[in-house]
N, CA, C, O and the ligand as a Tripos MOL2 file, in Angstrom:
@<TRIPOS>MOLECULE
protein
  233   231    59     0     0
PROTEIN
NO_CHARGES

@<TRIPOS>ATOM
      1 N         104.3550   95.0470  113.5100 N.3       1 MET1
      2 CA        104.9660   96.0910  112.6960 C.3       1 MET1
      3 C         105.0430   95.6410  111.2420 C.2       1 MET1
      4 O         105.3010   94.4710  110.9590 O.2       1 MET1
      5 N         104.8260   96.5470  110.3490 N.am      2 ASP2
      6 CA        104.9050   96.2110  108.9300 C.3       2 ASP2
      7 C         106.3510   96.0880  108.4890 C.2       2 ASP2
      8 O         107.2640   96.6540  109.0920 O.2       2 ASP2
      9 N         106.5250   95.3390  107.4320 N.am      3 ARG3
     10 CA        107.8710   95.0610  106.9410 C.3       3 ARG3
     11 C         107.8610   95.2360  105.4360 C.2       3 ARG3
     12 O         106.9160   94.8280  104.7600 O.2       3 ARG3
     13 N         108.8970   95.8350  104.9220 N.am      4 GLN4
     14 CA        108.9720   96.0700  103.4920 C.3       4 GLN4
     15 C         109.8670   95.0250  102.8480 C.2       4 GLN4
     16 O         110.9970   94.8040  103.2830 O.2       4 GLN4
     17 N         109.3530   94.3860  101.8080 N.am      5 ILE5
     18 CA        110.1960   93.4360  101.0860 C.3       5 ILE5
     19 C         110.2910   93.8830   99.6400 C.2       5 ILE5
     20 O         109.4430   94.6270   99.1490 O.2       5 ILE5
     21 N         111.3180   93.4260   98.9740 N.am      6 VAL6
     22 CA        111.4900   93.7090   97.5570 C.3       6 VAL6
     23 C         111.6740   92.3850   96.8370 C.2       6 VAL6
     24 O         112.5110   91.5700   97.2240 O.2       6 VAL6
     25 N         110.8950   92.1750   95.7980 N.am      7 PHE7
     26 CA        111.0860   90.9590   95.0080 C.3       7 PHE7
     27 C         111.1590   91.3450   93.5440 C.2       7 PHE7
     28 O         110.7160   92.4180   93.1350 O.2       7 PHE7
     29 N         111.7310   90.4370   92.7680 N.am      8 LYS8
     30 CA        111.8750   90.7080   91.3430 C.3       8 LYS8
     31 C         110.7340   90.0510   90.5910 C.2       8 LYS8
     32 O         110.5650   88.8320   90.6400 O.2       8 LYS8
     33 N         109.9710   90.8410   89.9140 N.am      9 CYS9
     34 CA        108.8430   90.3230   89.1610 C.3       9 CYS9
     35 C         109.3570   89.4640   88.0110 C.2       9 CYS9
     36 O         110.1340   89.9380   87.1820 O.2       9 CYS9
     37 N         108.9260   88.1920   87.9550 N.am     10 PRO10
     38 CA        109.4340   87.2880   86.9160 C.3      10 PRO10
     39 C         108.9210   87.6380   85.5300 C.2      10 PRO10
     40 O         109.5270   87.2470   84.5330 O.2      10 PRO10
     41 N         107.8320   88.3570   85.4500 N.am     11 ALA11
     42 CA        107.2510   88.6780   84.1530 C.3      11 ALA11
     43 C         107.9210   89.8930   83.5260 C.2      11 ALA11
     44 O         108.1390   89.9310   82.3150 O.2      11 ALA11
     45 N         108.2460   90.8790   84.3470 N.am     12 THR12
     46 CA        108.7840   92.1280   83.8090 C.3      12 THR12
     47 C         110.2460   92.3440   84.1790 C.2      12 THR12
     48 O         110.9240   93.1770   83.5780 O.2      12 THR12
     49 N         110.7410   91.5860   85.1800 N.am     13 GLY13
     50 CA        112.1020   91.7730   85.6260 C.3      13 GLY13
     51 C         112.2920   92.9980   86.4880 C.2      13 GLY13
     52 O         113.4190   93.3540   86.8320 O.2      13 GLY13
     53 N         111.1940   93.6470   86.8400 N.am     14 MET14
     54 CA        111.2840   94.8430   87.6720 C.3      14 MET14
     55 C         111.3430   94.4640   89.1390 C.2      14 MET14
     56 O         110.7720   93.4600   89.5630 O.2      14 MET14
     57 N         112.0450   95.2870   89.9080 N.am     15 ASN15
     58 CA        112.0300   95.1130   91.3490 C.3      15 ASN15
     59 C         110.7890   95.7720   91.9190 C.2      15 ASN15
     60 O         110.5180   96.9450   91.6650 O.2      15 ASN15
     61 N         110.0460   95.0070   92.6860 N.am     16 VAL16
     62 CA        108.7680   95.4730   93.2050 C.3      16 VAL16
     63 C         108.8190   95.5010   94.7220 C.2      16 VAL16
     64 O         109.2350   94.5340   95.3600 O.2      16 VAL16
     65 N         108.3980   96.6000   95.2820 N.am     17 GLN17
     66 CA        108.3320   96.6990   96.7360 C.3      17 GLN17
     67 C         106.9500   96.2870   97.2020 C.2      17 GLN17
     68 O         105.9440   96.6010   96.5650 O.2      17 GLN17
     69 N         106.9150   95.5820   98.3170 N.am     18 HIS18
     70 CA        105.6400   95.1780   98.8800 C.3      18 HIS18
     71 C         105.7150   95.2600  100.3960 C.2      18 HIS18
     72 O         106.7210   94.8960  101.0060 O.2      18 HIS18
     73 N         104.6400   95.7420  100.9870 N.am     19 ARG19
     74 CA        104.6150   95.8430  102.4440 C.3      19 ARG19
     75 C         103.9390   94.6210  103.0350 C.2      19 ARG19
     76 O         102.7930   94.3020  102.7180 O.2      19 ARG19
     77 N         104.6710   93.9520  103.8960 N.am     20 LEU20
     78 CA        104.1180   92.7910  104.5870 C.3      20 LEU20
     79 C         103.5500   93.2300  105.9200 C.2      20 LEU20
     80 O         104.2030   93.9330  106.6910 O.2      20 LEU20
     81 N         102.3390   92.8110  106.1780 N.am     21 THR21
     82 CA        101.7960   93.0280  107.5100 C.3      21 THR21
     83 C         102.0110   91.7660  108.3200 C.2      21 THR21
     84 O         101.8730   90.6540  107.8120 O.2      21 THR21
     85 N         102.3420   91.9460  109.5610 N.am     22 ASP22
     86 CA        102.6070   90.7960  110.4090 C.3      22 ASP22
     87 C         101.3680   89.9340  110.5690 C.2      22 ASP22
     88 O         100.2840   90.4200  110.8910 O.2      22 ASP22
     89 N         101.5540   88.6570  110.3390 N.am     23 ALA23
     90 CA        100.4560   87.7090  110.5040 C.3      23 ALA23
     91 C         100.5820   87.0400  111.8600 C.2      23 ALA23
     92 O         101.6700   86.9860  112.4340 O.2      23 ALA23
     93 N          99.4920   86.5410  112.3620 N.am     24 PRO24
     94 CA         99.5590   85.7890  113.6280 C.3      24 PRO24
     95 C         100.5220   84.6280  113.5290 C.2      24 PRO24
     96 O         100.6600   84.0220  112.4660 O.2      24 PRO24
     97 N         101.1780   84.3170  114.6090 N.am     25 ALA25
     98 CA        102.2160   83.2950  114.6010 C.3      25 ALA25
     99 C         101.6600   81.9100  114.3260 C.2      25 ALA25
    100 O         102.4060   81.0070  113.9470 O.2      25 ALA25
    101 N         100.3650   81.7320  114.5120 N.am     26 ASP26
    102 CA         99.8090   80.4010  114.3200 C.3      26 ASP26
    103 C          99.3760   80.1470  112.8830 C.2      26 ASP26
    104 O          98.8520   79.0790  112.5670 O.2      26 ASP26
    105 N          99.5920   81.1110  112.0290 N.am     27 VAL27
    106 CA         99.2870   80.8860  110.6210 C.3      27 VAL27
    107 C         100.3650   80.0080  110.0120 C.2      27 VAL27
    108 O         101.5520   80.3280  110.0830 O.2      27 VAL27
    109 N          99.9450   78.8950  109.4120 N.am     28 ALA28
    110 CA        100.9070   77.8910  108.9860 C.3      28 ALA28
    111 C         101.5160   78.2060  107.6280 C.2      28 ALA28
    112 O         102.6360   77.7820  107.3430 O.2      28 ALA28
    113 N         100.8140   78.9260  106.8050 N.am     29 GLU29
    114 CA        101.2890   79.1170  105.4480 C.3      29 GLU29
    115 C         102.5550   79.9610  105.4340 C.2      29 GLU29
    116 O         102.6870   80.9380  106.1710 O.2      29 GLU29
    117 N         103.4700   79.5590  104.5820 N.am     30 THR30
    118 CA        104.7270   80.2810  104.5090 C.3      30 THR30
    119 C         104.7440   81.2520  103.3350 C.2      30 THR30
    120 O         105.5730   82.1600  103.2850 O.2      30 THR30
    121 N         103.8300   81.0590  102.3960 N.am     31 HIS31
    122 CA        103.8180   81.9180  101.2250 C.3      31 HIS31
    123 C         102.5130   82.6990  101.1370 C.2      31 HIS31
    124 O         101.4450   82.1930  101.4780 O.2      31 HIS31
    125 N         102.6170   83.9150  100.6810 N.am     32 ILE32
    126 CA        101.4390   84.7420  100.4810 C.3      32 ILE32
    127 C         101.3630   85.1260   99.0150 C.2      32 ILE32
    128 O         102.3850   85.2090   98.3340 O.2      32 ILE32
    129 N         100.1610   85.3590   98.5350 N.am     33 SER33
    130 CA        100.0180   85.8280   97.1650 C.3      33 SER33
    131 C          99.9640   87.3470   97.1780 C.2      33 SER33
    132 O          99.2290   87.9620   97.9510 O.2      33 SER33
    133 N         100.7590   87.9240   96.3050 N.am     34 VAL34
    134 CA        100.8950   89.3730   96.2410 C.3      34 VAL34
    135 C         100.4620   89.8450   94.8600 C.2      34 VAL34
    136 O         100.9270   89.3330   93.8420 O.2      34 VAL34
    137 N          99.5790   90.8110   94.8400 N.am     35 ALA35
    138 CA         99.1870   91.4030   93.5690 C.3      35 ALA35
    139 C         100.3120   92.3070   93.1000 C.2      35 ALA35
    140 O         100.6180   93.3220   93.7270 O.2      35 ALA35
    141 N         100.9240   91.9220   91.9840 N.am     36 CYS36
    142 CA        102.1100   92.6180   91.5100 C.3      36 CYS36
    143 C         101.7180   93.8850   90.7500 C.2      36 CYS36
    144 O         100.9580   93.8080   89.7850 O.2      36 CYS36
    145 N         102.2150   95.0350   91.1610 N.am     37 PRO37
    146 CA        101.8960   96.2780   90.4580 C.3      37 PRO37
    147 C         102.5760   96.3960   89.0980 C.2      37 PRO37
    148 O         102.1630   97.1980   88.2610 O.2      37 PRO37
    149 N         103.6140   95.6010   88.8820 N.am     38 ALA38
    150 CA        104.3500   95.6970   87.6230 C.3      38 ALA38
    151 C         103.6330   94.9570   86.5000 C.2      38 ALA38
    152 O         103.5460   95.4560   85.3780 O.2      38 ALA38
    153 N         103.1190   93.7610   86.8050 N.am     39 CYS39
    154 CA        102.4950   92.9600   85.7490 C.3      39 CYS39
    155 C         101.0290   92.6610   86.0660 C.2      39 CYS39
    156 O         100.3500   92.0020   85.2790 O.2      39 CYS39
    157 N         100.5400   93.1330   87.2010 N.am     40 THR40
    158 CA         99.1530   92.9870   87.6630 C.3      40 THR40
    159 C          98.7510   91.5370   87.8860 C.2      40 THR40
    160 O          97.5640   91.2400   88.0270 O.2      40 THR40
    161 N          99.7200   90.6340   87.9200 N.am     41 ARG41
    162 CA         99.3980   89.2520   88.2330 C.3      41 ARG41
    163 C          99.7230   88.9640   89.6900 C.2      41 ARG41
    164 O         100.2440   89.8170   90.4080 O.2      41 ARG41
    165 N          99.4040   87.7420   90.1160 N.am     42 LEU42
    166 CA         99.6920   87.3470   91.4900 C.3      42 LEU42
    167 C         100.9850   86.5640   91.5460 C.2      42 LEU42
    168 O         101.2150   85.6750   90.7260 O.2      42 LEU42
    169 N         101.8200   86.8860   92.5000 N.am     43 HIS43
    170 CA        103.0320   86.1180   92.7290 C.3      43 HIS43
    171 C         102.9910   85.5540   94.1390 C.2      43 HIS43
    172 O         102.4540   86.1790   95.0540 O.2      43 HIS43
    173 N         103.5600   84.3740   94.3070 N.am     44 LEU44
    174 CA        103.6590   83.7760   95.6320 C.3      44 LEU44
    175 C         105.0020   84.1460   96.2430 C.2      44 LEU44
    176 O         106.0580   83.8650   95.6760 O.2      44 LEU44
    177 N         104.9450   84.7700   97.3880 N.am     45 ILE45
    178 CA        106.1400   85.2590   98.0560 C.3      45 ILE45
    179 C         106.2920   84.5490   99.3950 C.2      45 ILE45
    180 O         105.3260   84.3910  100.1420 O.2      45 ILE45
    181 N         107.4970   84.1300   99.6830 N.am     46 ASN46
    182 CA        107.7890   83.5530  100.9910 C.3      46 ASN46
    183 C         107.7840   84.6670  102.0290 C.2      46 ASN46
    184 O         108.5270   85.6420  101.9150 O.2      46 ASN46
    185 N         106.9530   84.5120  103.0220 N.am     47 ARG47
    186 CA        106.8170   85.5740  104.0200 C.3      47 ARG47
    187 C         108.0890   85.7770  104.8130 C.2      47 ARG47
    188 O         108.3720   86.8910  105.2530 O.2      47 ARG47
    189 N         108.8550   84.7280  105.0010 N.am     48 THR48
    190 CA        110.0370   84.8260  105.8460 C.3      48 THR48
    191 C         111.2100   85.4410  105.0910 C.2      48 THR48
    192 O         111.9010   86.3260  105.5970 O.2      48 THR48
    193 N         111.4180   84.9570  103.8760 N.am     49 THR49
    194 CA        112.6110   85.3810  103.1540 C.3      49 THR49
    195 C         112.3230   86.4990  102.1640 C.2      49 THR49
    196 O         113.2410   87.1980  101.7330 O.2      49 THR49
    197 N         111.0570   86.6740  101.8000 N.am     50 GLY50
    198 CA        110.7170   87.6770  100.7970 C.3      50 GLY50
    199 C         111.0460   87.2250   99.3870 C.2      50 GLY50
    200 O         111.0090   88.0150   98.4440 O.2      50 GLY50
    201 N         111.3700   85.9400   99.2530 N.am     51 LYS51
    202 CA        111.7340   85.4110   97.9380 C.3      51 LYS51
    203 C         110.4980   84.9180   97.1980 C.2      51 LYS51
    204 O         109.5100   84.5020   97.8030 O.2      51 LYS51
    205 N         110.5780   84.9740   95.9100 N.am     52 LEU52
    206 CA        109.5140   84.4760   95.0730 C.3      52 LEU52
    207 C         109.4940   82.9450   95.1070 C.2      52 LEU52
    208 O         110.5430   82.3010   95.0840 O.2      52 LEU52
    209 N         108.3030   82.3780   95.1620 N.am     53 LEU53
    210 CA        108.1850   80.9150   95.1360 C.3      53 LEU53
    211 C         108.5160   80.4150   93.7410 C.2      53 LEU53
    212 O         107.9910   80.9200   92.7490 O.2      53 LEU53
    213 N         109.4010   79.4100   93.6700 N.am     54 GLY54
    214 CA        109.7380   78.8100   92.4010 C.3      54 GLY54
    215 C         110.5700   79.7100   91.5050 C.2      54 GLY54
    216 O         110.5530   79.5820   90.2810 O.2      54 GLY54
    217 N         111.2840   80.6060   92.1220 N.am     55 GLU55
    218 CA        112.0300   81.5920   91.3570 C.3      55 GLU55
    219 C         113.0750   80.9520   90.4410 C.2      55 GLU55
    220 O         113.3260   81.4220   89.3310 O.2      55 GLU55
    221 N         113.6690   79.8780   90.9330 N.am     56 ARG56
    222 CA        114.7600   79.2680   90.1720 C.3      56 ARG56
    223 C         114.3840   77.8900   89.6290 C.2      56 ARG56
    224 O         115.2530   77.0730   89.3240 O.2      56 ARG56
    225 N         113.0980   77.6470   89.5150 N.am     57 LEU57
    226 CA        112.6790   76.3150   89.0850 C.3      57 LEU57
    227 C         112.9630   76.0780   87.6150 C.2      57 LEU57
    228 O         113.2420   74.9490   87.2100 O.2      57 LEU57
    229 N         112.8950   77.1100   86.8250 N.am     58 ARG58
    230 CA        113.0830   76.8810   85.3890 C.3      58 ARG58
    231 C         114.4490   77.3370   84.9510 C.2      58 ARG58
    232 O         114.7900   77.2240   83.7740 O.2      58 ARG58
    233 ZN        104.8550   90.6350   88.4690 Zn       59 ZN59
@<TRIPOS>BOND
     1     1     2 1
     2     2     3 1
     3     3     4 2
     4     3     5 am
     5     5     6 1
     6     6     7 1
     7     7     8 2
     8     7     9 am
     9     9    10 1
    10    10    11 1
    11    11    12 2
    12    11    13 am
    13    13    14 1
    14    14    15 1
    15    15    16 2
    16    15    17 am
    17    17    18 1
    18    18    19 1
    19    19    20 2
    20    19    21 am
    21    21    22 1
    22    22    23 1
    23    23    24 2
    24    23    25 am
    25    25    26 1
    26    26    27 1
    27    27    28 2
    28    27    29 am
    29    29    30 1
    30    30    31 1
    31    31    32 2
    32    31    33 am
    33    33    34 1
    34    34    35 1
    35    35    36 2
    36    35    37 am
    37    37    38 1
    38    38    39 1
    39    39    40 2
    40    39    41 am
    41    41    42 1
    42    42    43 1
    43    43    44 2
    44    43    45 am
    45    45    46 1
    46    46    47 1
    47    47    48 2
    48    47    49 am
    49    49    50 1
    50    50    51 1
    51    51    52 2
    52    51    53 am
    53    53    54 1
    54    54    55 1
    55    55    56 2
    56    55    57 am
    57    57    58 1
    58    58    59 1
    59    59    60 2
    60    59    61 am
    61    61    62 1
    62    62    63 1
    63    63    64 2
    64    63    65 am
    65    65    66 1
    66    66    67 1
    67    67    68 2
    68    67    69 am
    69    69    70 1
    70    70    71 1
    71    71    72 2
    72    71    73 am
    73    73    74 1
    74    74    75 1
    75    75    76 2
    76    75    77 am
    77    77    78 1
    78    78    79 1
    79    79    80 2
    80    79    81 am
    81    81    82 1
    82    82    83 1
    83    83    84 2
    84    83    85 am
    85    85    86 1
    86    86    87 1
    87    87    88 2
    88    87    89 am
    89    89    90 1
    90    90    91 1
    91    91    92 2
    92    91    93 am
    93    93    94 1
    94    94    95 1
    95    95    96 2
    96    95    97 am
    97    97    98 1
    98    98    99 1
    99    99   100 2
   100    99   101 am
   101   101   102 1
   102   102   103 1
   103   103   104 2
   104   103   105 am
   105   105   106 1
   106   106   107 1
   107   107   108 2
   108   107   109 am
   109   109   110 1
   110   110   111 1
   111   111   112 2
   112   111   113 am
   113   113   114 1
   114   114   115 1
   115   115   116 2
   116   115   117 am
   117   117   118 1
   118   118   119 1
   119   119   120 2
   120   119   121 am
   121   121   122 1
   122   122   123 1
   123   123   124 2
   124   123   125 am
   125   125   126 1
   126   126   127 1
   127   127   128 2
   128   127   129 am
   129   129   130 1
   130   130   131 1
   131   131   132 2
   132   131   133 am
   133   133   134 1
   134   134   135 1
   135   135   136 2
   136   135   137 am
   137   137   138 1
   138   138   139 1
   139   139   140 2
   140   139   141 am
   141   141   142 1
   142   142   143 1
   143   143   144 2
   144   143   145 am
   145   145   146 1
   146   146   147 1
   147   147   148 2
   148   147   149 am
   149   149   150 1
   150   150   151 1
   151   151   152 2
   152   151   153 am
   153   153   154 1
   154   154   155 1
   155   155   156 2
   156   155   157 am
   157   157   158 1
   158   158   159 1
   159   159   160 2
   160   159   161 am
   161   161   162 1
   162   162   163 1
   163   163   164 2
   164   163   165 am
   165   165   166 1
   166   166   167 1
   167   167   168 2
   168   167   169 am
   169   169   170 1
   170   170   171 1
   171   171   172 2
   172   171   173 am
   173   173   174 1
   174   174   175 1
   175   175   176 2
   176   175   177 am
   177   177   178 1
   178   178   179 1
   179   179   180 2
   180   179   181 am
   181   181   182 1
   182   182   183 1
   183   183   184 2
   184   183   185 am
   185   185   186 1
   186   186   187 1
   187   187   188 2
   188   187   189 am
   189   189   190 1
   190   190   191 1
   191   191   192 2
   192   191   193 am
   193   193   194 1
   194   194   195 1
   195   195   196 2
   196   195   197 am
   197   197   198 1
   198   198   199 1
   199   199   200 2
   200   199   201 am
   201   201   202 1
   202   202   203 1
   203   203   204 2
   204   203   205 am
   205   205   206 1
   206   206   207 1
   207   207   208 2
   208   207   209 am
   209   209   210 1
   210   210   211 1
   211   211   212 2
   212   211   213 am
   213   213   214 1
   214   214   215 1
   215   215   216 2
   216   215   217 am
   217   217   218 1
   218   218   219 1
   219   219   220 2
   220   219   221 am
   221   221   222 1
   222   222   223 1
   223   223   224 2
   224   223   225 am
   225   225   226 1
   226   226   227 1
   227   227   228 2
   228   227   229 am
   229   229   230 1
   230   230   231 1
   231   231   232 2
@<TRIPOS>SUBSTRUCTURE
     1 MET1         2 RESIDUE 1 A MET
     2 ASP2         6 RESIDUE 1 A ASP
     3 ARG3        10 RESIDUE 1 A ARG
     4 GLN4        14 RESIDUE 1 A GLN
     5 ILE5        18 RESIDUE 1 A ILE
     6 VAL6        22 RESIDUE 1 A VAL
     7 PHE7        26 RESIDUE 1 A PHE
     8 LYS8        30 RESIDUE 1 A LYS
     9 CYS9        34 RESIDUE 1 A CYS
    10 PRO10       38 RESIDUE 1 A PRO
    11 ALA11       42 RESIDUE 1 A ALA
    12 THR12       46 RESIDUE 1 A THR
    13 GLY13       50 RESIDUE 1 A GLY
    14 MET14       54 RESIDUE 1 A MET
    15 ASN15       58 RESIDUE 1 A ASN
    16 VAL16       62 RESIDUE 1 A VAL
    17 GLN17       66 RESIDUE 1 A GLN
    18 HIS18       70 RESIDUE 1 A HIS
    19 ARG19       74 RESIDUE 1 A ARG
    20 LEU20       78 RESIDUE 1 A LEU
    21 THR21       82 RESIDUE 1 A THR
    22 ASP22       86 RESIDUE 1 A ASP
    23 ALA23       90 RESIDUE 1 A ALA
    24 PRO24       94 RESIDUE 1 A PRO
    25 ALA25       98 RESIDUE 1 A ALA
    26 ASP26      102 RESIDUE 1 A ASP
    27 VAL27      106 RESIDUE 1 A VAL
    28 ALA28      110 RESIDUE 1 A ALA
    29 GLU29      114 RESIDUE 1 A GLU
    30 THR30      118 RESIDUE 1 A THR
    31 HIS31      122 RESIDUE 1 A HIS
    32 ILE32      126 RESIDUE 1 A ILE
    33 SER33      130 RESIDUE 1 A SER
    34 VAL34      134 RESIDUE 1 A VAL
    35 ALA35      138 RESIDUE 1 A ALA
    36 CYS36      142 RESIDUE 1 A CYS
    37 PRO37      146 RESIDUE 1 A PRO
    38 ALA38      150 RESIDUE 1 A ALA
    39 CYS39      154 RESIDUE 1 A CYS
    40 THR40      158 RESIDUE 1 A THR
    41 ARG41      162 RESIDUE 1 A ARG
    42 LEU42      166 RESIDUE 1 A LEU
    43 HIS43      170 RESIDUE 1 A HIS
    44 LEU44      174 RESIDUE 1 A LEU
    45 ILE45      178 RESIDUE 1 A ILE
    46 ASN46      182 RESIDUE 1 A ASN
    47 ARG47      186 RESIDUE 1 A ARG
    48 THR48      190 RESIDUE 1 A THR
    49 THR49      194 RESIDUE 1 A THR
    50 GLY50      198 RESIDUE 1 A GLY
    51 LYS51      202 RESIDUE 1 A LYS
    52 LEU52      206 RESIDUE 1 A LEU
    53 LEU53      210 RESIDUE 1 A LEU
    54 GLY54      214 RESIDUE 1 A GLY
    55 GLU55      218 RESIDUE 1 A GLU
    56 ARG56      222 RESIDUE 1 A ARG
    57 LEU57      226 RESIDUE 1 A LEU
    58 ARG58      230 RESIDUE 1 A ARG
    59 ZN59       233 GROUP 0 **** ****
C-alpha cells in the first residue's frame, strides 16, 4: 500500500507531500532520493520516519 509523507523542503521551507511506494523488505537502504516539486532538487528522505536526511546537521 502506498503511504503519504510530508517533509519540509530545506531550500524553500515549503511542506512537500510525497507518496511512498512500499519497497520489498529485503531492501537495505533506509533513505530514498525524492525529486522535490518545490525546488526541483533531490532530497534524501528516511523511508521509515519520512524525515529529511541531515535535516538538523547545520
Ligand atoms: Zn526541495
